[in-house]
N, C-alpha and C positions, 0 to 999 in steps of 0.2 A: 504494500500500500504506500503510494508516494507520500513522503513527508512523515511517515509514521516513526521512523527512527533515523537519526543522523547525529553527527557531531556538529556542534555549533561553530562553524568556521567564520562567522561574521565578526567574531571578536578577534582582536590582535593576538598573535601567539603568546605574548607575554601575559596578557589578561587571561587567556585560556589556562595557562600554567598556574596562575595565582588561584583561579577558581577551582581547578582540579586539586591542587595541594590543600587548599582550605577545606574542600569537601572531605578529603582523606583524613585530615586532622580532626574534623568534627565527628566523622564516623568512628575513628579510633578512640576518641574521647568517650563517646557513648558506649562502645564496647568495653573500655577500661572501667567505666562505672559499673557495668554488669559484672565484670570480673571481680571488682571490689566487693560487690554484694554477695556473689557466690562464695568468695573466700571468707567473708565474715560469717556467712551461714555455716560454712564448714567448721570454723572455730567454735561456733555455738553448738552444733550438733555432733561434730567429730565423725560424720558419716563419710567414708572414703569416696563415695560417688561425688561428693562436693568438690573434691580436688579435680575430678574429671570435668565437672562443669566449669571450674575455674580455668582449667587448661584449654577448654573449648573457646572460652571468651578471650583468653590470651592469644590464641591463634588468630582470632578475628581481628584483634588489635594490630598484630603484625601484618595481616593480610591487607588491611586498609592502608597501612603505611608503605607497603612495597608493591601494591598492585600496579599493573601497567596501564597506560592511557587507553581509553576505549577507541576501537575502530569505528564503532557506531553506538549510539546511546539513545534511548527513547526520550522524546520530548513531550510525551502525552502526560497530562496531569493525572489521569486515572491510573496509569502505570506506577507513578511515584506514590500515589495514595495507597495502592495495593501493597507496595513494598513497605510503607510506613506502618500501616495497620497490621499487616501480616507479621512484621518484626516485633512490634511493641504490644499488641493485644494480649499476649500471654501473661503480661504483668497483672492482668485483671483476674487471673486465677486465684482462688482462695482455698486453703487447706481445711475446708469444712465439708458438710454433707456426710454421706455414708462412708464408713471405713471398714469394709469386710476384711476378715482376717486373711482370706485368700488373696485379696487385692493388694495387701501390703507387699507380699513377696513377689507376686506377679507384676505389680507396678514397678517394683525395683528392678526386676529383670528386664522389663521393657525399656525403662529409662537408661539402664546400663547399656543395653544394645543400641539405643538411640544415640547416646552421647559418644560411644565408641565409633559408631558409623558416621556421626557428624565430624569427629576428629579426623577420621580417615579421608572423608570427602573434602574437608577444608584444606588439609595438607596436600592432597592430590591436586586440588584446584589451583592452589598457589597464587600466583600473580594475576590469574584470571578472575579472582574474586570480585564480586560486585554487589551493589545494593538494589538499584532499580535495573530494569532490563537493559543489557548492553552486550556488546561483543568485544571481549578482551582476549580472544583466542579460544579455539575449540579444544576442550580436553576430553579424551575418550578412553583413558586408561583407568585402572583401579576400579573404584565403585562406579565410575562413569561408563564402564563396560557392562554393568549390570542393569542400571536404569539411567535415564538421561538427566535426572534431577535428584541425585541421592541426598543432597542436603535437606530438601523438602521431605523426602522419605524419612529421614532421621527425625524431623519435627513431628511427623505423624506418630512415630514410636514414642517420642517423649510425651506428647499430649495424651496418647492412649495410656501410658504408664501413670500419668498424673490422675487421669479420670478414674481408673480402677482403684486408686488409693484414696481419692477424695471425690466421690461421686455426688454431684449436685446439679440442679438445673442450670445454675449460673455457670458452673465449669463446663457443662456440655455446650452451652451457647457460646462461650468464649472459644472453646476448641473448634466448634463449627465455623465461627467467624475467622479464626486464624487459618484454618485449613482451606476455607473458601478463598481467602485472599491469596494463599500460596498457589492454589490452582490457577487463579487469575494471573499470578506472577509467571507461572510456567508458560501460559499461553502468550503472555507479553514477551517473554524471553525468546520463545521459539519464533515469534514473528520477527524479532530483531535478528536472530541468528540465521533465519532463512536467507538473508542476504549473503551469508558466507557460503561459497560454493561447496565446501566440504560438509555442510550440515545435512543435506539431503541424504548423502551416503551414510552418514553416521546414524540418522534416524532409521534407515533400512536395516542397519546392522544391530542397533539396540532398539528394540521395538517398544519397550515400556517406558513411560515417562517417569512414574514415581513408585508404583506398586506392581511388581511382576504378576502377571496373570489378571490384573484388575484394570489398570490404566497407565 
């Protein structure tokens, strides 16, 4: 779709660089705050999984600081809104509702799988990491050889783990909101990546977007 995704070349190169570096610093600062929160939670609960959550956010901090400039980036407001809501809506989750005994162990296993899969995906993505839909180079190895959007798949595991531990209508609605936004982000990213000649071959090779056998 013409004009759906592009780099803004109307700005002088120096201004583009300032905007890009500023955005990276803001993103890294936000991830650093979440890293601080997860580390504080670990010191409060002493649950080992807390260190993994901290490690995940620390990787995001580094990814923001070292990511490469985009070849193409969406300029659609809706795509940026999806990225913002999908990223930050999980902070609305609350540890209330039903806490079945089976859910505690099952939820922990799902969250452990989710955070490990997220770490694997983020480190594999490397400098191609992004916030809103953009093309910073196609990655097809590691978890990206299993599904095309493994980071969002890891979010599904994390949300499912939280829900079975703390099941409530509020948490279900938040999880549906976050997952719905991530589905929208996937569609936006694939619209941008469709401009990359290698993307169509990658889609034929890796059939599933997020959940093998489902979608």
